[in-house]
ZAVEXBA-418518 format. One line per field, with one value per residue: residue number from 1; residue in three letters; chain; z, x, y of N, C-alpha, C, O in turn. Coordinates in steps of 0.001 Angstrom, whole numbers, plus 500000, padded with zeros to 6 digits. Atoms other than C-alpha are relative to their C-alpha. Layout:
BEGIN
i = c(NUM_...)
aa = c(ALA_...)
ch = c(A_...)
n_up = c(Z_...)
n_east = c(X_...)
n_north = c(Y_...)
ca_up = c(Z_...)
ca_east = c(X_...)
ca_north = c(Y_...)
c_up = c(Z_...)
c_east = c(X_...)
c_north = c(Y_...)
o_up = c(Z_...)
o_east = c(X_...)
o_north = c(Y_...)
! end
This chain:
BEGIN
i = c(1_2_3_4_5_6_7_8_9_10_11_12_13_14_15_16_17_18_19_20_21_22_23_24_25_26_27_28_29_30_31_32_33_34_35_36_37_38_39_40_41_42_43_44_45_46_47_48_49_50_51_52_53_54_55_56_57_58_59_60_61_62_63_64_65_66_67_68_69)
aa = c(MET_GLY_LEU_LYS_ARG_ARG_LEU_GLN_ALA_LEU_GLY_ALA_ASP_ARG_SER_LYS_THR_PHE_ASP_THR_TYR_ASP_GLU_ASP_LEU_SER_THR_VAL_GLU_PRO_ALA_THR_LEU_GLY_TYR_LEU_LYS_SER_LEU_SER_TRP_ILE_ASP_ASN_LYS_GLU_ASN_LEU_VAL_VAL_ALA_GLY_PRO_SER_GLY_THR_GLY_THR_THR_HIS_LEU_CYS_HIS_PRO_LEU_ALA_GLU_MET_ARG)
ch = c(A_A_A_A_A_A_A_A_A_A_A_A_A_A_A_A_A_A_A_A_A_A_A_A_A_A_A_A_A_A_A_A_A_A_A_A_A_A_A_A_A_A_A_A_A_A_A_A_A_A_A_A_A_A_A_A_A_A_A_A_A_A_A_A_A_A_A_A_A)
n_up = c(500618_500765_501444_500324_499663_500988_501243_499792_500003_501393_500765_500971_500599_499724_501097_500912_499561_501133_500699_500956_500807_501316_500433_501464_500356_499319_500672_499075_500417_499051_499033_499063_499173_499065_499015_499110_499164_499030_498952_499633_500151_498676_499197_500553_499745_501270_500139_501114_500579_501023_500683_501281_500246_499394_500638_500457_499012_498961_498700_499890_499674_498678_498899_499481_499420_498655_499148_499877_498905)
n_east = c(501119_499542_500232_501393_500851_499733_500673_501431_500229_499894_501104_499386_500907_499447_500284_498853_499028_499264_500890_500812_499078_499835_498613_499971_500236_498995_498736_498932_499362_500251_498900_500142_501164_499574_499128_500848_500772_499115_499773_498586_499624_500168_498854_498814_500172_500164_501242_500858_500806_500903_500627_500614_501262_501215_500572_498979_499793_499022_500629_500262_498715_499529_500848_499605_498657_500153_500631_499186_499031)
n_north = c(500691_501154_499995_500349_498851_498945_500389_499786_498552_499568_500563_500909_500981_501321_500928_499956_501002_500555_500934_499236_499198_500630_499844_499900_498600_499187_499714_500379_501259_501084_500115_498877_500293_501038_499360_499207_500930_500657_499008_499893_498600_499390_500443_499344_498565_499299_499245_500383_498925_500534_498869_500314_499297_500532_501183_500950_501058_499676_500226_501431_500618_499566_500480_501306_499912_499441_501002_501214_499988)
ca_up = c(279564_278040_274327_274298_276030_273613_270643_272128_272676_269015_267933_266194_263855_265164_261978_260146_260561_258467_257669_255905_254420_250686_249891_246175_246129_248245_246843_249880_248825_250384_252010_253567_254802_256356_258090_259450_260715_262463_264583_264627_263507_266997_268699_266388_267495_263923_263144_260867_258602_256565_253982_251001_249383_250861_250175_249657_252818_255069_258000_257299_257534_260730_262821_262976_263603_266610_267958_267598_270397)
ca_east = c(320141_320603_320631_317199_315647_317381_316062_312576_312869_313872_310847_313071_311122_311742_310349_313554_315684_318246_315506_313558_316640_316824_320496_319670_318526_321437_324519_326503_328987_328246_331703_331114_327683_329175_331831_329186_327077_330108_330371_334152_334353_333104_335779_338354_337092_336250_333614_330681_329158_326137_324932_322658_319634_316198_314737_318032_317917_320315_317893_316985_320682_321343_318390_319343_323002_321922_319856_322634_324944)
ca_north = c(183854_180388_179644_178007_181018_183404_181418_181515_185270_185667_183679_181131_178868_175362_173823_174799_171684_169857_167326_170085_171803_171087_170563_170275_173908_175130_176819_175657_172974_169556_169452_172885_171868_168730_170838_173202_170291_168775_171936_171552_175184_176091_173995_175607_179042_180020_182623_181942_184571_183561_186046_185870_187425_186941_183503_181665_179539_181439_181407_177791_176921_178901_177728_174042_174950_177010_174107_171518_172624)
c_up = c(499125_498535_499665_500288_499016_498676_500114_499938_498584_499168_498917_499547_500137_498897_498979_500551_498789_499255_498939_499115_498689_499468_498481_499524_500562_499119_500900_499553_501041_501051_501050_500940_501037_501101_500988_500951_501056_501218_500433_499829_501315_500881_499544_500186_498714_499993_498798_499574_498882_499388_498679_499841_500707_499213_499538_501033_501102_501399_500224_500335_501433_501156_500495_500582_501428_500973_500314_501253_501326)
c_east = c(500566_499605_498540_499058_500223_499321_498499_499669_500068_498805_500503_498998_500611_499699_501134_501077_500795_499176_499169_500850_500277_501405_500111_499793_501071_501221_501191_500543_499738_501107_499919_498836_500337_500877_499179_499218_500859_500265_501459_500498_499832_501185_501295_499976_499984_498652_499210_499191_499176_499269_499416_498712_498828_499509_501005_500356_500995_499428_499767_501278_500418_499179_500414_501420_499929_499425_500908_500865_499341)
c_north = c(498880_500076_499714_501169_501145_499681_500187_501485_500565_499544_499063_498939_498610_498988_499985_499075_499519_498960_500729_500912_499270_500278_500133_501444_500928_500232_499693_498641_498913_499845_501111_499760_498926_500558_500826_499110_499319_500880_500104_501430_500753_499639_500666_501515_500830_500718_499479_501215_499379_501187_499532_500769_499308_498784_498968_498938_500317_499760_498515_499239_500324_499442_498615_499994_500523_498986_498802_499975_500053)
o_up = c(498357_498147_498836_499520_498663_498025_499156_499348_498268_498082_497836_500360_499435_498937_498106_501471_497651_498097_497912_498251_498700_498915_497983_498453_500201_498328_500503_499388_502237_502215_502228_502140_502197_502261_502194_502142_502120_502271_501453_500431_501556_501530_500351_499746_498649_500564_497872_500387_497951_500086_498031_500816_501079_497982_498819_500794_501856_502253_501331_500979_502131_502208_501699_501514_502305_502157_501259_501809_502352)
o_east = c(501502_498736_497949_498134_499279_498775_497849_498663_499377_498555_499923_498288_501564_500190_501169_501812_500475_499466_498816_500315_500726_501671_501077_500270_501130_501608_502340_499789_499743_500813_500187_498941_499938_500739_499425_499118_500357_500670_501756_501505_500526_501776_502191_500881_500548_497677_499770_498497_499717_498580_499951_498160_498903_499493_500644_501248_501381_500100_499964_501224_500947_499739_500608_501697_500647_499761_500652_501092_500020)
o_north = c(499103_500856_500406_501433_501851_500571_500604_501880_501534_500068_498969_498347_498272_497860_499118_499433_499863_498659_500148_501607_498123_501345_500711_501822_502104_499371_499884_497682_499201_499574_500877_500013_499032_500172_500790_499405_498957_500387_500726_501800_501740_500503_500913_502224_501922_500229_498893_501827_498783_501931_498633_501280_498137_498786_498037_498124_499424_499183_498013_498192_499459_499134_498451_499239_500042_499009_498056_498901_500068)
! end
């Protein structure tokens, strides 16, 4: 099953994009966010673990990353 179909099966909220992600409220350092957006961590075969309390933007960060590739 392709990525788009898996995201649809998960019921991924497509309204969560980097345009709607508020970097001012994020605790993710701007340099780290830039690195994540570059997706070079995928090419480098690095793992990504995103954790945080409910309501801190973890899902909002992961959804657009999943859509980028």
